[in-house]
C-alpha positions as CSV (number, residue, x, y, z in Angstrom):
1,X,-1.7,10.3,6.1
2,X,-2.5,12.8,3.7
3,X,-2.8,10.5,0.8
4,X,-4.8,6.7,1.4
5,X,-2.8,3.9,2.2
6,X,-2.7,2.2,-1.6
7,X,-1.2,4.9,-2.9
8,X,1.8,5.3,-0.2
9,X,2.4,2.0,-0.4
10,X,3.0,3.2,-4.1
11,X,4.8,6.2,-4.3
12,X,7.3,3.8,-2.3
13,X,7.1,0.7,-5.3
14,X,8.0,3.3,-7.9
15,X,12.1,3.7,-7.9
16,X,12.5,7.6,-7.5
17,X,15.3,7.3,-10.2
18,X,13.8,5.4,-12.6
19,X,10.4,5.9,-12.3
20,X,8.6,2.9,-12.9
21,X,8.5,0.4,-10.2
22,X,11.0,-1.6,-8.6
23,X,11.9,-5.1,-9.2
24,X,11.5,-6.1,-5.7
25,X,8.2,-5.3,-6.1
26,X,6.7,-6.8,-9.5
27,X,5.0,-10.2,-8.3
28,X,2.8,-8.8,-5.1
29,X,2.6,-4.8,-5.7
30,X,-0.8,-5.5,-6.9
31,X,-2.6,-8.1,-4.1
32,X,-0.4,-5.7,-1.8
33,X,-2.2,-2.7,-3.3
34,X,-5.8,-4.0,-3.1
35,X,-4.6,-6.1,0.5
36,X,-3.9,-1.7,1.5
37,X,-7.3,-0.6,0.0
38,X,-9.7,-3.6,1.4
39,X,-7.9,-2.5,4.7
40,X,-8.3,1.3,4.7
41,X,-11.6,0.8,3.6
42,X,-12.3,-1.1,7.9
43,X,-10.3,1.8,8.9
44,X,-12.8,4.1,7.2
45,X,-15.7,1.5,9.0
46,X,-16.9,0.6,5.3
47,X,-16.1,-2.7,5.8
48,X,-15.9,-5.4,9.3
49,X,-13.4,-7.7,10.0
50,X,-13.7,-10.7,11.9
51,X,-10.7,-12.9,12.6
52,X,-8.8,-12.7,9.0
53,X,-12.8,-13.0,7.5
54,X,-13.9,-9.2,5.5
55,X,-17.8,-9.9,7.6
56,X,-20.3,-7.6,6.1
57,X,-19.5,-4.4,4.1
58,X,-21.7,-2.0,6.6
59,X,-21.5,1.4,4.4
60,X,-21.3,1.1,0.4
61,X,-21.4,5.3,0.1
62,X,-18.5,7.0,-1.3
63,X,-15.1,7.3,0.4
64,X,-14.3,10.6,-1.9
65,X,-11.8,8.2,-3.7
66,X,-12.7,7.0,-6.5
67,X,-10.0,4.1,-6.3
68,X,-10.8,3.3,-3.3
69,X,-15.1,3.4,-4.0
70,X,-14.1,1.3,-7.6
71,X,-12.6,-1.2,-4.7
72,X,-15.5,-0.7,-2.7
73,X,-18.3,-1.8,-4.3
74,X,-16.6,-5.3,-5.2
75,X,-15.9,-6.3,-1.6
76,X,-17.9,-9.2,-0.3
77,X,-18.8,-10.0,2.9
78,X,-18.2,-13.5,4.5
79,X,-15.1,-13.8,2.4
80,X,-11.8,-14.5,3.8
81,X,-9.2,-11.4,3.2
82,X,-6.8,-14.0,0.9
83,X,-9.8,-14.6,-1.2
84,X,-10.8,-11.5,-1.6
85,X,-7.4,-10.2,-2.3
86,X,-6.8,-12.4,-5.1
87,X,-10.3,-11.8,-6.8
88,X,-9.9,-7.6,-6.5
89,X,-6.4,-8.5,-8.3
90,X,-7.9,-10.0,-10.8
91,X,-10.8,-7.0,-11.1
92,X,-7.9,-4.5,-11.1
93,X,-5.1,-5.2,-12.7
94,X,-5.1,-2.4,-14.1
95,X,-4.5,-0.4,-10.8
96,X,-1.3,1.5,-11.5
97,X,-2.8,3.1,-14.0
98,X,-5.6,4.7,-12.4
99,X,-3.1,5.6,-9.7
100,X,-0.5,7.5,-12.1
101,X,-3.6,9.1,-13.6
102,X,-4.9,9.9,-9.8
103,X,-1.8,10.6,-8.9
104,X,-0.6,13.1,-11.6
105,X,-3.8,14.7,-10.9
106,X,-3.1,15.8,-8.0
107,X,0.0,17.0,-8.6
108,X,2.0,14.4,-6.8
109,X,3.4,12.1,-10.2
110,X,4.5,14.0,-13.3
111,X,4.4,11.7,-16.7
112,X,7.4,11.7,-18.6
113,X,8.1,10.2,-22.5
114,X,11.1,9.2,-23.6
115,X,11.4,10.4,-27.6
116,X,13.6,9.9,-30.4
117,X,12.5,12.9,-32.6
118,X,9.3,12.6,-32.0
119,X,8.8,8.6,-31.6
120,X,7.0,8.5,-27.8
121,X,10.2,5.1,-26.7
122,X,9.1,5.0,-23.1
123,X,6.7,6.3,-20.2
124,X,8.2,6.9,-16.8
125,X,6.7,8.3,-13.5
126,X,8.1,11.4,-12.1
127,X,7.4,12.3,-8.2
128,X,6.8,16.2,-8.9
129,X,6.1,17.1,-5.3
130,X,7.8,14.8,-2.9
131,X,6.5,16.4,0.1
132,X,3.7,13.4,0.2
133,X,7.0,10.6,0.0
134,X,9.0,12.5,2.1
135,X,6.5,12.3,4.8
136,X,6.1,9.1,4.9
137,X,9.5,8.1,5.0
138,X,9.9,10.2,7.7
139,X,7.1,8.9,9.8
140,X,8.6,5.1,9.1
141,X,11.8,5.9,10.1
142,X,10.6,7.4,13.7
143,X,8.5,4.2,14.8
144,X,11.7,2.6,13.9
145,X,14.4,4.8,15.5
146,X,12.5,7.2,18.2
147,X,9.5,4.5,19.0
148,X,7.2,6.7,17.9
149,X,3.4,5.6,18.3
150,X,2.6,4.9,15.0
151,X,-1.4,5.1,13.9
152,X,-3.7,2.0,12.7
153,X,-2.9,3.7,9.0
154,X,1.1,2.9,9.4
155,X,0.8,-0.2,10.8
156,X,-0.7,-1.6,7.7
157,X,1.4,0.3,5.2
158,X,4.6,-1.0,7.2
159,X,3.3,-4.1,7.4
160,X,2.8,-4.2,3.3
161,X,5.9,-2.4,2.4
162,X,7.7,-5.3,4.2
163,X,5.1,-7.9,2.3
164,X,6.2,-6.8,-1.0
165,X,9.8,-6.9,-0.1
166,X,10.6,-3.3,-0.6
167,X,11.5,-2.1,2.7
168,X,14.8,-1.1,1.6
169,X,13.4,1.2,-0.6
170,X,12.9,3.4,2.6
171,X,16.1,1.8,4.9
172,X,19.1,1.5,2.5
173,X,21.4,1.6,5.3
174,X,21.9,-2.0,5.9
175,X,22.0,-1.3,10.0
176,X,19.0,0.6,10.0
177,X,17.6,-2.1,8.0
178,X,18.3,-5.0,10.4
179,X,16.3,-2.7,12.9
180,X,13.7,-1.6,10.4
181,X,12.9,-5.6,9.8
182,X,12.3,-6.0,13.3
183,X,10.1,-2.9,13.7
184,X,8.1,-4.4,10.5
185,X,7.8,-8.4,11.2
186,X,6.3,-7.0,15.5
187,X,4.0,-4.1,13.8
188,X,1.6,-6.5,12.9
189,X,1.1,-6.7,17.0
190,X,1.2,-3.7,17.7
191,X,-2.0,-2.8,20.2
192,X,-3.2,0.4,18.7
193,X,-5.0,-2.2,16.5
194,X,-7.8,-4.4,16.7
195,X,-7.1,-7.8,17.1
196,X,-9.0,-8.3,13.8
197,X,-7.0,-6.3,12.2
198,X,-3.7,-8.0,13.4
199,X,-5.0,-11.2,12.5
200,X,-5.8,-10.1,9.5
201,X,-2.3,-8.6,8.9
202,X,-0.6,-12.2,10.0
203,X,-2.7,-13.8,7.4
204,X,-1.9,-11.6,4.6
205,X,1.5,-12.0,6.1
206,X,1.6,-15.7,5.5
207,X,-0.1,-15.6,1.6
208,X,3.0,-13.0,0.6
209,X,5.6,-15.3,2.2
210,X,3.6,-17.9,-0.2
211,X,4.2,-16.2,-3.2
């Protein structure tokens, strides 16, 4: 992906027509974004996982992504993934505002205000460059329908899209969704990821199901 896992998850969670968060994702999106960020830090070799525990912070240097860097500075070793996600969710309640800003700066989203005369009534985020989201959607569909081998990043993304209850935003046809659900359920055991990452995704799956 040309964008972070968290950014990809957020783009899918936004209603393309309304420019606002999908109602299905309202309760899960912040812990979902925190999960995406932590697991990307693991893929970037910034932190290590042992089972479903963040065993250590190995490299605190910057990633080049301001949001990931802020989260990296809050991650602690010796903490279970669920406890870490909940702690980060408390610290980064405004993460979606940060994502709006970052994605706007990169020309991917554009903030638009609905006005009555000169009085702002509401704001929405328009997808100014849909190519990024389209690439994600195409890749997810290739994984489901063409048995394309996913990258570890797409394993994490697809698992979290399922956990955040927005898989039907990508697979809107009911028959396609049936196939996608099966793949999303099984993808936590994908051979392209380590046993530790697999266990972490399974622990997060149980956490989101219990929310």
